[in-house]
C-alpha positions as CSV (number, residue, x, y, z in Angstrom):
1,M,-12.9,-16.6,-16.0
2,P,-14.2,-13.5,-17.8
3,V,-12.4,-10.2,-17.8
4,K,-13.4,-8.0,-14.8
5,H,-14.3,-4.4,-15.5
6,L,-12.9,-2.0,-12.9
7,N,-13.9,1.4,-11.7
8,S,-13.2,3.5,-8.6
9,S,-15.5,1.4,-6.4
10,N,-13.9,-2.0,-7.1
11,F,-10.3,-1.1,-8.2
12,D,-8.5,-1.1,-4.8
13,S,-10.1,-4.3,-3.6
14,T,-9.3,-6.1,-6.8
15,I,-5.7,-5.2,-7.0
16,A,-5.3,-6.3,-3.4
17,E,-5.8,-9.9,-4.5
18,D,-3.1,-12.5,-3.6
19,K,-3.0,-13.5,-7.2
20,P,-1.3,-11.6,-10.0
21,V,-3.6,-8.9,-11.4
22,L,-3.3,-7.5,-15.0
23,V,-5.1,-4.2,-15.6
24,D,-5.6,-3.1,-19.2
25,F,-6.3,0.7,-19.5
26,W,-8.3,1.2,-22.7
27,A,-11.0,3.1,-24.5
28,P,-13.6,1.9,-27.0
29,W,-12.5,4.6,-29.6
30,C,-8.9,3.4,-29.5
31,G,-8.0,1.2,-32.5
32,P,-4.9,-0.5,-30.9
33,C,-7.1,-1.1,-27.7
34,R,-9.7,-2.9,-29.8
35,M,-7.0,-4.9,-31.5
36,L,-5.6,-6.0,-28.1
37,G,-9.1,-6.8,-26.7
38,P,-9.3,-10.4,-28.0
39,T,-5.8,-11.1,-26.6
40,I,-6.9,-9.9,-23.2
41,D,-10.1,-12.0,-23.4
42,A,-8.2,-15.1,-24.4
43,L,-5.7,-14.6,-21.6
44,A,-8.5,-14.3,-19.1
45,E,-10.0,-17.5,-20.3
46,E,-6.6,-19.3,-20.3
47,M,-5.5,-18.1,-16.9
48,G,-8.7,-19.0,-15.2
49,D,-8.4,-18.5,-11.5
50,K,-4.6,-18.3,-11.5
51,A,-4.7,-14.5,-12.2
52,V,-7.2,-11.7,-12.3
53,I,-7.5,-10.1,-15.7
54,C,-9.2,-6.6,-15.7
55,K,-10.0,-3.6,-17.9
56,V,-10.4,0.0,-17.0
57,N,-12.2,2.2,-19.5
58,V,-10.3,5.5,-19.2
59,D,-13.3,7.5,-20.5
60,E,-15.5,6.1,-17.7
61,S,-12.8,6.2,-14.9
62,P,-10.4,9.1,-15.8
63,E,-9.4,9.4,-12.1
64,L,-7.8,5.9,-12.2
65,A,-5.9,6.7,-15.4
66,S,-4.7,9.9,-13.8
67,K,-3.8,8.1,-10.5
68,F,-1.4,5.8,-12.4
69,G,-0.1,8.4,-14.9
70,I,-1.6,6.7,-17.9
71,N,-1.0,9.1,-20.8
72,Q,-1.3,6.7,-23.7
73,I,-3.5,3.7,-24.3
74,P,-3.5,0.8,-24.3
75,T,-1.3,0.5,-21.2
76,I,-1.2,-2.6,-19.1
77,L,-0.2,-2.6,-15.4
78,F,0.6,-5.6,-13.3
79,F,-0.2,-5.7,-9.5
80,R,0.4,-8.1,-6.7
81,K,-1.1,-7.4,-3.3
82,S,-1.8,-3.8,-4.2
83,Q,1.7,-3.2,-5.3
84,R,2.5,-2.2,-8.9
85,V,5.0,-4.7,-10.1
86,G,5.2,-4.0,-13.9
87,A,3.9,-2.3,-16.9
88,S,3.6,-3.1,-20.6
89,G,2.2,-1.7,-23.9
90,P,0.4,-3.9,-26.3
91,A,1.9,-7.4,-26.4
92,S,1.2,-11.0,-27.4
93,K,-0.7,-13.3,-25.1
94,E,2.5,-15.3,-24.5
95,V,4.4,-12.1,-23.4
96,L,1.6,-11.0,-21.1
97,K,1.2,-14.5,-19.6
98,E,5.0,-14.5,-18.8
99,K,4.7,-11.1,-17.1
100,L,2.0,-12.5,-14.9
101,R,4.5,-15.0,-13.5
102,F,6.0,-13.0,-10.6
């Protein structure tokens, strides 16, 4: 399943999913974000329909970054049924996969 790109219009409905949701807050100019990108893509492919893997471009959706107090990128938030259940900085695919098991 490909990474889903979120913005203000689809964010709330996506994090309301019954499955675990990972949201990577990133920007194209951010070196560490670009380094993490392939990991996020591989995780989305591996998880398939067991989880929803998403990205929010903070330049295109600054209101979402502000809403969640994102002050450094990349920042990864985890949601379940609209509730924030965790956060992480850059991490390996295995670590992120483990954090999706809640």
